[in-house]
LUMTI-830970 format. One record per residue (C-alpha): residue in one letter; residue number from 0; x negated, y negated, z. Coordinates in steps of 0.5 Angstrom, whole numbers, plus 500, padded with zeros to 3 digits. Layout:
<pts>
pado|lumza|px|py|pz
A|NUM|X|Y|Z;
...
</pts>
This chain:
<pts>
pado|lumza|px|py|pz
M|0|342|538|333;
S|1|344|542|327;
L|2|343|550|326;
S|3|340|550|320;
T|4|334|546|322;
M|5|333|550|329;
K|6|336|557|328;
Y|7|329|560|326;
G|8|326|556|332;
C|9|331|559|337;
K|10|330|566|334;
V|11|323|566|336;
I|12|325|564|343;
M|13|330|570|343;
N|14|324|575|341;
L|15|320|573|346;
E|16|325|573|351;
A|17|328|580|349;
A|18|322|584|346;
A|19|316|581|349;
K|20|319|581|356;
E|21|321|588|355;
V|22|314|590|353;
M|23|311|587|359;
Q|24|316|591|363;
I|25|314|597|360;
V|26|307|596|362;
L|27|309|594|369;
K|28|313|601|370;
W|29|307|605|367;
G|30|302|601|371;
T|31|305|603|378;
P|32|306|610|378;
G|33|309|613|385;
K|34|313|606|386;
D|35|320|608|389;
L|36|326|605|385;
K|37|329|602|391;
E|38|323|598|394;
D|39|320|592|391;
F|40|313|591|389;
I|41|310|587|395;
T|42|313|593|399;
Y|43|310|598|394;
V|44|303|595|394;
K|45|303|594|402;
R|46|304|602|403;
L|47|298|604|398;
D|48|292|607|401;
P|49|286|602|401;
S|50|281|607|401;
T|51|284|610|394;
S|52|288|604|391;
K|53|286|601|385;
T|54|290|595|385;
N|55|288|588|385;
Y|56|293|587|391;
V|57|288|591|395;
L|58|282|590|392;
E|59|282|583|392;
D|60|280|578|397;
K|61|286|575|399;
K|62|282|568|402;
R|63|279|567|395;
H|64|284|569|390;
P|65|291|566|390;
K|66|297|571|389;
L|67|304|569|388;
D|68|306|562|390;
K|69|312|562|395;
T|70|318|562|390;
Q|71|315|568|386;
K|72|314|572|392;
E|73|321|571|394;
K|74|323|573|388;
V|75|319|579|388;
K|76|321|581|395;
N|77|329|580|393;
Y|78|329|585|387;
N|79|327|592|386;
S|80|326|592|379;
S|81|323|587|374;
E|82|329|585|370;
K|83|330|578|373;
F|84|322|576|372;
D|85|320|572|367;
I|86|314|573|363;
S|87|309|569|367;
L|88|312|572|373;
L|89|311|579|370;
L|90|304|578|368;
N|91|302|576|375;
V|92|305|582|378;
I|93|302|586|373;
K|94|295|583|375;
L|95|296|585|382;
C|96|300|591|382;
C|97|298|595|376;
I|98|292|600|377;
N|99|286|600|373;
M|100|286|593|371;
A|101|281|588|371;
R|102|279|584|377;
L|103|283|577|377;
N|104|277|573|376;
D|105|275|577|370;
T|106|274|574|363;
A|107|277|580|360;
W|108|284|576|361;
F|109|282|570|358;
S|110|277|571|352;
D|111|279|573|345;
G|112|279|581|344;
D|113|284|587|344;
E|114|283|589|351;
L|115|290|590|355;
E|116|289|584|359;
N|117|288|579|354;
L|118|294|582|350;
L|119|298|581|356;
Y|120|295|574|357;
Q|121|297|572|349;
I|122|304|574|350;
K|123|305|569|356;
M|124|301|564|352;
A|125|306|565|346;
R|126|312|564|350;
N|127|309|558|353;
N|128|307|555|346;
A|129|314|556|344;
M|130|317|553|350;
H|131|313|547|348;
E|132|314|547|341;
S|133|319|544|336;
L|134|325|549|334;
E|135|325|546|327;
I|136|321|551|323;
T|137|322|554|316;
K|138|324|561|315;
T|139|316|562|312;
E|140|314|560|319;
F|141|319|564|323;
E|142|317|570|319;
E|143|309|569|320;
K|144|310|568|328;
T|145|315|575|328;
K|146|310|579|324;
K|147|304|576|329;
L|148|308|578|335;
R|149|310|585|333;
E|150|303|587|331;
D|151|301|584|338;
L|152|307|588|342;
I|153|305|594|339;
A|154|298|593|340;
T|155|299|592|347;
L|156|303|598|348;
T|157|298|602|345;
K|158|293|600|350;
A|159|297|601|355;
K|160|299|608|353;
E|161|291|609|353;
R|162|290|605|360;
F|163|295|609|364;
G|164|295|616|361;
K|165|302|616|357;
S|166|303|621|351;
D|167|304|619|344;
A|168|311|621|345;
E|169|312|616|350;
L|170|309|611|346;
K|171|313|612|340;
K|172|319|612|344;
E|173|318|605|346;
I|174|315|602|340;
D|175|322|604|336;
N|176|326|601|342;
I|177|322|594|340;
E|178|323|595|333;
V|179|330|595|334;
I|180|330|589|338;
M|181|326|585|334;
N|182|330|587|327;
R|183|337|586|330;
I|184|335|579|332;
T|185|331|577|325;
D|186|337|580|321;
E|187|343|578|325;
P|188|346|571|323;
L|189|346|566|329;
E|190|352|562|331;
L|191|350|556|335;
E|192|355|557|340;
D|193|353|564|341;
F|194|346|562|342;
L|195|348|556|347;
R|196|352|561|351;
E|197|348|567|351;
N|198|341|563|352;
H|199|343|557|355;
S|200|338|557|361;
V|201|332|559|355;
L|202|334|553|351;
Q|203|335|549|357;
E|204|328|551|359;
H|205|325|550|352;
I|206|328|543|352;
I|207|326|540|359;
S|208|319|543|358;
R|209|318|539|352;
V|210|321|532|354;
A|211|318|533|361;
D|212|311|534|357;
Q|213|313|527|354;
L|214|315|524|360;
K|215|309|525|363;
K|216|305|522|357;
H|217|309|516|358;
S|218|308|516|366;
T|219|301|516|367;
Y|220|301|509|369;
G|221|305|511|375;
K|222|299|514|378;
Y|223|296|507|379;
V|224|297|500|383;
T|225|294|494|380;
P|226|293|489|386;
L|227|288|484|382;
S|228|292|482|376;
F|229|294|475|379;
L|230|287|473|380;
T|231|283|476|374;
H|232|289|476|369;
K|233|287|483|367;
K|234|289|490|369;
V|235|285|493|375;
W|236|288|500|376;
L|237|287|503|382;
P|238|288|511|383;
I|239|294|511|388;
D|240|291|518|390;
K|241|285|515|392;
I|242|288|510|397;
Y|243|294|513|399;
T|244|294|515|407;
K|245|299|518|412;
I|246|305|514|413;
K|247|309|514|419;
V|248|316|516|418;
I|249|322|517|423;
Q|250|329|520|423;
G|251|335|519|427;
R|252|333|512|430;
L|253|341|510|429;
E|254|343|516|433;
G|255|338|514|438;
K|256|335|521|437;
E|257|328|518|434;
K|258|323|524|432;
N|259|317|523|427;
V|260|317|526|420;
N|261|311|529|417;
H|262|311|524|410;
L|263|309|530|406;
D|264|315|534|408;
L|265|320|528|406;
I|266|323|532|400;
K|267|324|538|405;
L|268|329|534|409;
V|269|334|535|404;
Q|270|332|540|399;
G|271|335|547|400;
Q|272|339|544|406;
S|273|346|545|402;
T|274|349|547|396;
K|275|351|540|394;
P|276|346|535|391;
Q|277|342|531|396;
V|278|341|524|397;
L|279|334|522|401;
V|280|335|514|403;
V|281|328|511|405;
E|282|329|505|409;
G|283|323|500|410;
L|284|321|493|412;
A|285|318|489|406;
G|286|311|492|405;
S|287|312|498|409;
G|288|310|502|403;
K|289|316|504|400;
T|290|314|503|392;
T|291|307|506|394;
L|292|310|512|396;
V|293|314|512|390;
A|294|308|511|386;
H|295|304|517|390;
M|296|310|522|389;
T|297|310|520|381;
A|298|302|522|381;
E|299|303|528|385;
W|300|309|530|380;
L|301|305|528|374;
E|302|299|533|377;
S|303|304|539|377;
S|304|298|543|380;
N|305|298|539|386;
D|306|303|540|392;
S|307|301|536|398;
I|308|308|533|398;
R|309|312|540|399;
G|310|317|542|395;
L|311|315|537|389;
N|312|313|542|384;
E|313|320|545|384;
Y|314|323|539|380;
K|315|322|540|372;
L|316|323|532|371;
L|317|322|526|375;
L|318|327|520|373;
K|319|325|513|376;
V|320|329|507|376;
Q|321|327|500|378;
C|322|333|497|381;
R|323|330|490|379;
D|324|330|492|371;
T|325|336|489|367;
H|326|336|493|361;
L|327|340|499|363;
S|328|347|500|365;
S|329|348|508|365;
Y|330|346|515|365;
T|331|346|516|358;
D|332|342|509|357;
L|333|337|512|362;
V|334|336|518|358;
D|335|336|515|351;
F|336|330|510|354;
L|337|326|515|357;
F|338|326|520|352;
Q|339|327|516|346;
P|340|320|517|343;
S|341|321|524|342;
T|342|326|530|341;
P|343|331|526|337;
E|344|334|532|335;
Y|345|336|534|342;
K|346|341|528|342;
E|347|347|532|343;
L|348|345|536|348;
L|349|339|532|352;
S|350|344|528|357;
K|351|348|535|359;
L|352|341|539|360;
V|353|338|534|364;
K|354|343|533|369;
E|355|344|541|369;
S|356|336|541|371;
S|357|332|541|377;
L|358|330|534|378;
L|359|328|528|382;
V|360|331|522|381;
I|361|328|516|385;
I|362|332|509|385;
D|363|327|504|388;
G|364|329|498|391;
I|365|336|498|393;
D|366|335|491|396;
E|367|333|489|388;
V|368|339|491|385;
N|369|343|487|380;
E|370|349|487|376;
F|371|346|492|371;
S|372|342|497|375;
R|373|348|497|380;
K|374|352|500|374;
L|375|346|505|373;
I|376|346|507|380;
R|377|353|509|380;
D|378|353|513|374;
I|379|347|517|376;
L|380|350|519|382;
D|381|357|520|379;
Q|382|354|524|373;
M|383|349|529|378;
Q|384|355|531|383;
G|385|356|538|380;
N|386|348|539|380;
P|387|345|542|387;
K|388|338|542|384;
C|389|338|535|384;
T|390|335|530|389;
V|391|336|523|389;
M|392|331|518|393;
L|393|334|511|395;
T|394|329|506|397;
T|395|331|500|401;
R|396|330|494|406;
P|397|334|494|412;
E|398|338|488|410;
A|399|341|493|404;
F|400|341|499|408;
Q|401|349|499|408;
E|402|349|497|401;
G|403|345|503|399;
L|404|350|508|403;
Q|405|356|505|400;
F|406|353|508|393;
I|407|353|515|395;
P|408|359|519|394;
S|409|362|524|399;
T|410|360|530|395;
Y|411|352|529|397;
Y|412|348|532|402;
Q|413|345|526|406;
V|414|339|524|410;
E|415|336|517|412;
V|416|329|516|414;
E|417|325|510|416;
L|418|318|508|414;
V|419|314|505|419;
G|420|308|504|416;
I|421|301|506|417;
P|422|300|509|424;
M|423|294|507|428;
G|424|288|511|427;
H|425|289|511|419;
R|426|289|504|418;
E|427|281|503|418;
D|428|281|509|413;
F|429|286|506|408;
L|430|282|499|408;
R|431|275|502|407;
R|432|278|506|401;
Y|433|282|501|398;
L|434|275|497|398;
D|435|271|502|396;
E|436|276|503|390;
L|437|276|495|388;
H|438|268|495|388;
K|439|268|502|384;
I|440|272|498|378;
T|441|270|491|379;
P|442|263|491|382;
T|443|261|484|386;
P|444|254|482|389;
P|445|254|486|396;
T|446|258|483|401;
T|447|257|484|408;
Y|448|264|485|412;
D|449|265|488|419;
I|450|272|492|418;
K|451|272|493|426;
Q|452|272|486|427;
L|453|279|485|424;
D|454|282|490|429;
V|455|287|493|424;
E|456|288|499|428;
R|457|291|495|434;
K|458|295|489|431;
E|459|302|491|429;
H|460|303|487|422;
F|461|297|491|419;
R|462|301|497|420;
L|463|304|495|413;
P|464|301|497|407;
L|465|302|491|403;
N|466|299|487|408;
L|467|292|491|409;
S|468|292|491|401;
I|469|292|483|402;
V|470|286|484|407;
A|471|282|488|402;
I|472|283|483|397;
L|473|281|478|401;
M|474|275|481|404;
Y|475|273|483|397;
S|476|273|476|395;
S|477|273|471|401;
P|478|271|475|407;
H|479|269|469|411;
K|480|277|468|411;
M|481|279|474|415;
N|482|279|475|423;
Q|483|282|479|428;
N|484|287|473|430;
T|485|290|473|422;
T|486|297|473|422;
Q|487|302|475|416;
T|488|303|468|414;
E|489|296|466|414;
L|490|295|473|410;
Y|491|300|470|404;
Y|492|297|463|405;
Y|493|290|465|404;
I|494|291|470|398;
H|495|295|464|395;
E|496|289|459|397;
L|497|285|464|393;
T|498|289|464|387;
L|499|289|457|387;
E|500|281|457|387;
K|501|281|462|381;
L|502|286|458|377;
D|503|282|451|378;
K|504|276|454|376;
R|505|279|457|369;
L|506|283|450|368;
N|507|276|447|369;
D|508|274|451|363;
N|509|280|450|359;
D|510|280|445|353;
L|511|287|442|355;
T|512|285|441|362;
K|513|277|440|363;
N|514|277|433|362;
F|515|281|432|368;
D|516|278|430|375;
R|517|279|436|380;
C|518|284|431|384;
T|519|288|430|378;
R|520|288|438|376;
L|521|291|440|383;
D|522|296|434|383;
K|523|299|437|376;
V|524|298|444|379;
E|525|302|442|385;
N|526|307|439|381;
W|527|308|445|377;
L|528|308|450|383;
S|529|314|446|386;
A|530|318|447|380;
M|531|316|455|380;
Y|532|318|455|387;
C|533|325|452|386;
E|534|326|457|380;
M|535|324|463|384;
F|536|329|461|390;
V|537|334|460|385;
A|538|333|467|382;
L|539|333|470|389;
T|540|340|468|390;
H|541|342|471|384;
D|542|339|478|385;
Q|543|334|477|380;
L|544|327|479|381;
T|545|325|478|373;
L|546|326|471|371;
Q|547|331|469|366;
E|548|330|466|359;
E|549|332|459|362;
S|550|328|459|368;
V|551|322|461|363;
N|552|323|456|358;
Q|553|324|450|364;
L|554|317|453|367;
R|555|314|453|360;
S|556|317|446|358;
K|557|314|443|365;
C|558|307|446|363;
V|559|308|442|356;
T|560|310|435|360;
L|561|304|436|365;
H|562|299|438|360;
L|563|297|445|363;
P|564|296|451|359;
T|565|302|455|359;
N|566|300|462|359;
E|567|295|461|364;
M|568|300|458|369;
M|569|305|463|368;
A|570|300|469|368;
T|571|297|467|375;
F|572|303|467|379;
M|573|307|472|375;
E|574|306|479|372;
T|575|308|479|364;
K|576|311|486|362;
V|577|313|488|355;
M|578|320|492|356;
K|579|323|496|350;
T|580|330|496|350;
L|581|335|501|347;
R|582|335|497|341;
G|583|328|498|339;
F|584|326|490|341;
D|585|320|488|345;
L|586|322|483|351;
D|587|317|479|355;
C|588|319|479|362;
Y|589|316|475|368;
S|590|316|477|375;
V|591|312|477|381;
P|592|308|483|383;
H|593|312|484|389;
K|594|319|482|392;
G|595|315|479|398;
F|596|311|474|394;
Q|597|317|471|391;
E|598|320|471|398;
R|599|314|467|400;
Y|600|315|462|394;
G|601|322|461|396;
A|602|320|459|403;
L|603|315|454|400;
H|604|321|451|396;
V|605|325|450|403;
K|606|319|448|407;
Q|607|318|442|401;
G|608|325|440|402;
I|609|324|440|410;
K|610|318|435|408;
K|611|323|430|404;
L|612|328|430|410;
D|613|329|423|413;
K|614|332|426|419;
P|615|328|433|420;
E|616|331|433|428;
E|617|338|434|426;
S|618|341|441|427;
G|619|343|445|420;
N|620|338|442|416;
V|621|335|449|413;
Y|622|341|451|411;
K|623|343|445|408;
I|624|337|445|403;
M|625|338|452|401;
V|626|345|451|399;
S|627|344|444|396;
T|628|338|447|391;
P|629|341|446|384;
G|630|343|452|380;
V|631|343|456|387;
G|632|348|462|387;
Q|633|352|464|393;
I|634|347|464|399;
Q|635|347|471|402;
L|636|343|470|409;
S|637|343|478|409;
K|638|338|478|403;
M|639|334|472|406;
Q|640|331|476|412;
N|641|324|476|410;
L|642|324|469|406;
L|643|327|466|413;
Q|644|321|470|417;
I|645|316|467|413;
L|646|319|460|413;
V|647|319|461|421;
G|648|311|463|420;
M|649|310|457|416;
I|650|314|451|420;
S|651|313|454|427;
R|652|307|449|429;
D|653|308|443|424;
W|654|315|441|426;
N|655|320|440|432;
S|656|323|445|436;
V|657|330|443|433;
M|658|328|446|426;
V|659|324|452|429;
K|660|331|454|433;
D|661|335|452|426;
A|662|331|457|422;
V|663|331|463|428;
N|664|338|462|429;
L|665|339|463|421;
L|666|335|469|422;
Q|667|339|472|427;
Q|668|345|470|423;
A|669|342|474|417;
G|670|342|480|421;
I|671|335|481|425;
S|672|337|485|431;
R|673|332|490|432;
R|674|326|489|437;
N|675|321|490|433;
Q|676|323|485|428;
W|677|323|480|433;
L|678|316|482|435;
D|679|314|481|428;
V|680|317|474|428;
I|681|313|472|434;
E|682|307|475|432;
D|683|307|471|425;
T|684|308|465|429;
K|685|302|466|434;
C|686|307|467|440;
T|687|308|459|440;
N|688|313|457|446;
D|689|318|454|442;
V|690|319|461|438;
L|691|318|465|444;
K|692|324|461|448;
V|693|329|461|442;
I|694|328|469|441;
A|695|328|471|448;
D|696|336|469|447;
H|697|337|473|442;
F|698|332|479|444;
P|699|336|486|445;
L|700|335|488|453;
P|701|337|495|455;
D|702|344|496|455;
A|703|347|503|457;
S|704|354|501|454;
A|705|351|500|447;
S|706|350|506|442;
L|707|344|502|438;
W|708|337|504|437;
D|709|335|498|442;
A|710|340|500|448;
G|711|334|503|452;
P|712|329|500|456;
I|713|323|496|453;
V|714|318|500|450;
I|715|311|497|450;
E|716|306|500|446;
D|717|298|498|444;
G|718|300|494|438;
R|719|305|490|442;
I|720|301|489|449;
E|721|299|481|447;
T|722|306|479|445;
Y|723|310|482|450;
G|724|305|479|455;
K|725|308|472|453;
L|726|315|474|451;
L|727|316|478|458;
C|728|316|471|462;
H|729|322|469|458;
L|730|326|475|459;
P|731|330|476|465;
P|732|328|482|469;
T|733|329|489|466;
Q|734|326|496|465;
V|735|320|497|461;
L|736|316|503|459;
L|737|309|503|458;
N|738|306|508|452;
I|739|299|506|451;
H|740|295|510|446;
G|741|288|506|446;
E|742|284|503|452;
P|743|287|502|458;
A|744|283|496|459;
S|745|288|492|454;
L|746|293|492|459;
K|747|290|487|463;
C|748|293|481|459;
L|749|300|484|460;
L|750|300|485|468;
A|751|301|478|470;
S|752|308|479|466;
L|753|310|485|469;
D|754|311|482|476;
R|755|319|481|475;
H|756|320|487|471;
V|757|321|495|473;
C|758|316|500|470;
I|759|320|506|469;
E|760|314|510|465;
F|761|307|509|465;
S|762|303|513|460;
L|763|296|512|459;
W|764|295|518|453;
Q|765|287|516|452;
I|766|286|518|459;
Y|767|290|525|458;
Y|768|287|527|451;
H|769|280|525|452;
P|770|279|526|460;
L|771|273|523|463;
A|772|268|526|468;
Y|773|270|521|473;
I|774|276|517|476;
H|775|277|512|471;
P|776|275|505|474;
D|777|281|501|472;
I|778|287|506|474;
D|779|288|504|481;
E|780|288|497|479;
L|781|293|498|474;
M|782|298|503|478;
R|783|298|497|483;
K|784|301|493|478;
V|785|306|497|475;
W|786|308|502|480;
S|787|316|502|482;
P|788|320|507|486;
D|789|324|508|479;
L|790|318|511|476;
S|791|320|517|472;
R|792|314|519|468;
Y|793|306|518|469;
V|794|301|520|464;
G|795|294|519|466;
Q|796|289|522|472;
L|797|289|522|479;
S|798|286|518|484;
D|799|287|518|492;
Y|800|291|511|491;
V|801|295|514|485;
L|802|297|520|489;
S|803|299|516|495;
R|804|304|513|490;
L|805|306|519|486;
Q|806|308|522|493;
Q|807|313|517|494;
L|808|317|518|488;
H|809|323|523|487;
S|810|325|520|480;
L|811|319|523|477;
T|812|321|528|471;
Y|813|315|528|467;
I|814|308|529|469;
Y|815|302|529|465;
L|816|295|530|468;
S|817|288|531|466;
I|818|284|534|471;
T|819|276|533|470;
S|820|273|534|477;
N|821|274|538|483;
H|822|276|532|487;
Q|823|282|531|482;
A|824|284|538|483;
T|825|284|538|490;
L|826|289|532|489;
L|827|293|536|484;
M|828|294|541|490;
E|829|296|536|495;
L|830|301|533|489;
I|831|304|540|488;
T|832|306|541|496;
S|833|308|534|497;
T|834|312|532|491;
S|835|320|534|490;
F|836|320|538|484;
K|837|328|538|484;
Y|838|328|533|478;
L|839|322|535|474;
K|840|322|537|467;
H|841|315|538|465;
L|842|309|538|468;
I|843|303|538|464;
V|844|296|539|466;
V|845|289|539|462;
V|846|283|542|466;
T|847|276|540|463;
S|848|270|545|465;
E|849|267|541|470;
V|850|273|543|475;
L|851|271|550|479;
P|852|276|555|479;
A|853|275|555|487;
A|854|278|548|487;
I|855|285|551|485;
T|856|288|554|491;
R|857|295|554|489;
N|858|299|556|483;
L|859|303|551|479;
P|860|310|550|481;
D|861|314|557|480;
N|862|321|553|478;
S|863|325|555|472;
N|864|328|548|472;
T|865|321|545|470;
E|866|317|547|464;
V|867|309|548|466;
W|868|304|547|461;
A|869|296|549|463;
F|870|291|546|457;
L|871|284|548|458;
L|872|279|544|454;
D|873|273|546|450;
V|874|273|554|451;
K|875|267|557|448;
E|876|265|564|448;
E|877|260|563|455;
R|878|266|560|458;
E|879|271|565|457;
S|880|271|568|464;
W|881|272|561|467;
A|882|278|560|463;
C|883|281|566|465;
E|884|280|565|472;
M|885|282|558|472;
V|886|289|560|468;
A|887|290|566|474;
N|888|289|561|479;
L|889|294|556|476;
I|890|299|561|474;
K|891|302|567|477;
P|892|309|566|475;
S|893|315|570|476;
R|894|321|566|474;
G|895|318|560|471;
V|896|317|557|464;
Y|897|310|557|463;
S|898|305|556|457;
I|899|298|556|456;
G|900|294|552|451;
F|901|286|552|449;
P|902|285|545|445;
K|903|278|544|442;
S|904|276|552|443;
T|905|272|556|438;
L|906|273|563|440;
D|907|274|568|434;
E|908|279|574|434;
A|909|275|578|438;
G|910|274|573|443;
W|911|282|571|444;
I|912|284|579|444;
G|913|278|579|450;
M|914|281|573|453;
I|915|288|576|453;
Q|916|286|583|456;
D|917|282|579|461;
L|918|288|575|463;
G|919|292|581|464;
R|920|287|584|468;
R|921|288|578|473;
G|922|295|579|474;
V|923|297|573|469;
K|924|304|576|466;
K|925|311|573|464;
V|926|308|567|460;
T|927|312|564|455;
R|928|307|561|450;
M|929|300|562|448;
L|930|297|556|444;
V|931|290|557|440;
P|932|287|552|435;
R|933|290|553|428;
M|934|283|553|425;
S|935|280|558|430;
I|936|284|564|427;
S|937|287|566|420;
S|938|295|567|419;
D|939|293|575|418;
Q|940|289|575|425;
E|941|295|572|428;
N|942|299|577|426;
R|943|294|582|429;
I|944|293|579|436;
H|945|301|577|437;
P|946|303|584|439;
I|947|297|585|444;
C|948|299|578|447;
R|949|306|580|447;
S|950|305|587|451;
T|951|300|584|455;
L|952|302|577|457;
G|953|309|577|455;
A|954|308|571|451;
D|955|308|569|444;
L|956|302|567|440;
D|957|302|561|436;
R|958|297|558|432;
Y|959|297|550|434;
D|960|295|544|431;
F|961|292|540|437;
N|962|291|534|433;
Q|963|291|529|439;
W|964|285|532|442;
E|965|281|532|436;
K|966|281|525|434;
</pts>
């Protein structure tokens, strides 16, 4: 970068940063009469009298018009003067805080003219344009820009003088000052080193803004997924924002402190948590949504006005690295590659300024790393060590998790999370929206299919976005293939079968193959596929997801030998990607759309090897086939977990128990150890006895001495009920925990298997969150089957039989009850008097409007060791008195820890204040928290009600998301 080509562009920026900013500061000072020098602008406008103030902050409706964003508000609050404000923030503060300005939505701000509002807006736009334009301008262009800016600044001051009633002398003084500033910048010689030192942040913002614009133009493809390429031979672009859904994320599993994390808050887990640069490690099984999450983040960053992923808009740049790529091996290579179409004039500075910027670096697929990307990742992490504004996000499968951690220097602040998949309640929605987008882009004749009959909400393998994507494609193309018992292995088989059907139709019309009969065509295709499976397996052992030139040539040669159309065959099973190298060459690269497909092809290679065995009953055959494949690299079983799981699904019904045991033992050696991983394998085989018996030997049982995540009791949830119903018969007696969110009736297939095991928690959340107006008919039968003297948690309803069982327990620590009738209320009163609460930590009671207050004859326990929650459902205005009487009967604490909440209630501000006052009159005091639905009041209303709640009940008022009750 030479001074001769850039100095005039630099001076334009200097004029804007000095003279233009000075003018806006003068306007702000003149427009805020009476502001104390020691107070910030927010404090200033908040103390203005609403009846006389003429500022937009007071006049505008805060609900309709955005004010300052979070970052701007913090800056305004932290500084009493405007010296630290940039031009954009100055304009926003002028709009809000200055008197006699046009309203925020007035066209005077944006329409051409010589009004003060438009002149201020034009100054901001001049600065924005300068930051996005080239610094290379001529002396003549500089003089023209300087003349225009000088005229605009003088006009702005003149209009401000008239608007705010300033004198001619004051105006002249400020104009003279602006002239001095601009003349000094125009006339003084500019030394590049001086400019870089004095205006480093300005130059950085200019260059980063320009390259960010260029990066966004070249990254628009990142907003889409292309699911049908291998079927249609053309790109079918689905917008990621139309199909993306909630992803379940957990943190702390390794430490035994598992907690859910909102997927929209992922970045916030590390952002601003340390003065160090940050690393977020995102672990997830194959198909769990890691790459989809990356695409969603890319789309959100490209749409910079959108901030649904909180904190994402704070990054100036987003750099994305695919670990499967082989064309880059250093940070400098990455910068040159990403920005080579633009700004070559910044080459000497670009690498330095980028790594000093606020940036998010996404490194996708550590499990796909190769010798080139390994060097690239290490260099990126090394280069970014001194930048606390840098966040690096690594995605990896579990088998490469430890390898991913080894990349991270100790100088980084580090957080690890796990993607579990799409939670229950969101899977049908994802599938429906995916299908809708497919039909929008590639319409087909109307097809009737019933998403409900697939039972995707309850089947555990449908939590994986990749599996649901395959379901959508199959339902779109061949809906008759799918049913609720379809396993993950069958999904891949069906999509492969569909691919072959589409291929055969094209071959039937191809000049090279149309004269073959169908059997001949299929034989030739199978012959070629065997070669392709082998090449894919070999590539996996060499950590290659993109086929090497030698492999591509062999597959092309095989096509020639078999008289098959080369491009047709390659494009059916592989994606073709044109990759530009640093040297300017274009390379055609072949790879599969997803690593899971390559692993399936590798498993098919091993399966074909099994078919050729002379003695399939011998132990060790599976491994022998793998290591004896020509060209194979070193077999690292840890990297073969998914391939081996797919293989077990393929062979579990077709081969003897020795072969199945062989493959399962290899899975264990490969590192499969978590209960959920073994359960996935079992379900992929439709729970065949051979697999169940072998896996039972490896299945982690409760172990108090172990520190792993599966050391505790076995947790049985909805998606695993049928699987555990078959597996428990093969396990020794152990502790189990029933945590059921769906219909309680689904437990029936499990009950017979529980006889030899000990149930320590029995939770029926459906009954708790959606209480019925009667005793659930199955509750007694279920309690008879699951009851044990060691039961420590019960969630559900009361019946006479349930009460009799709970009364026998002294180990209860958690009780969650829904009370839906007067009889149940009577049973609750008996429970309170008869149960020892010595160890009880939580008692949570949900009461519906069917219960009369008179049925509550005792208070809930007044015990400082027990946290008590009372929830009253559906409180409307006409039920306010009922609610107050019910709370008063339940709670009159003196030393307990009590919270009251009102799910699905519709009171407004006046209603909540009235309820608080009524509760106070009835003697309700010393409550810890009062929870009201978030949507029933605004944050401003919360601020007004909170002091009343504190003074009357002693409670903190919280707006709360009662999400479970709304479902």
